[in-house]
C-alpha positions, 0 to 999 in steps of 0.5 A: 499500500503506497504511502498516503498524503495530500501531494499523493493526489496532486494529479487529480488536482491538477487535471480532470473531474476533481479539478473542477470541483468545488475546494470544500468538496475537494477537501472532503474527498480527499480526506476520504480516499485511499490509494492502491497500486495495480501492476501492469496487466492487472484487471481492476473490475470486469463487466458484470462486476457487483457495484462498487466505488470509483477510481481516480487515475493518478499515474499510469495508463488504464485501458477501458473494456466494453462488452455490450453484445455477446462478444468481448470485452474489447478495448474502447479507449486508453485513459491517462492520468486525471481520469475517473471510472466507476460512477455508473454503479453508484449513480444506478445501484447496478454493476459495472458497465465497463471494465478497467485493466492496467496498461502499465503499472497504475496508482489509483485513488479510490472512493468506496460506495459507502463514502459516496452515499455519506457525502451525498446524505450530508448535501444533496447537491454532491450528486450533481458533482458525481454526476459530472464524472458520467457526463466527462466519460459520455463526452469521450464516448461521443468524441469516439464515435465522432472520431470513428466517423472520420472517412479517411483511416489516417485521420482516424488513426490520428484522432485515436492517438490524440484522444488516448493522449488526453490532448497532453504533450509528452503522454507516452501511450502504451499501445501496440500497433494492433491495439491501434488499428482495433481502436481506429477500425483500420486494417494494419496497412493503414495503421503502419501508413499513418503511424509513418506519416505522423512520425514523418510530420514529427507529431509522435515518436514510436517505442517498443509497444508505446507511442510518445505524443509530440505535438497534440494540437497539430495532431488533432489538426490532422485528424480533423483535415487541417493539414 
């Protein structure tokens, strides 16, 4: 178990859902959050698991998986620090709808369901704050759908990489070429062509089982057909 200090949660206060909340609410959460480390490849939870609390990603990368039909689970997104997950179980009282897997070693903050219920019991407005996590994640899902509507496969690949980077320069995405092709619905040929083109433009750097994003704004511009 990692040492728990206020400084441990600094990345969650710098970006993402918690950074957008009122200082008083931030303080209430920080008093209740626990810290945990998941090794690379570990399953945090899977679709259909019993309801649980919310997780905030402090360090590392998380693979988000879905299984809405009979097949799956399938990788649907790679999330960066500042991301929060698991609000659906609290809002509905139903089992987990998606799965989380540690794409790298991850440090996560966790807020238990019981603590969420206590916070809402003390101030009903807190429900709006927790619901905001769902809106952020819905916006991300809508962006993913929009990206998949891009006709050009190379631009589709660029859109997936930008989304997985969180728009942050220097973000290293733990992703194989096969994963990228799956997320972009692109063949191996077009995935390789896109990576070559984007590398040549200086937008990213390829490594072994990871891709480093160098110019996120230009990457998004390429995805949107601006270059």
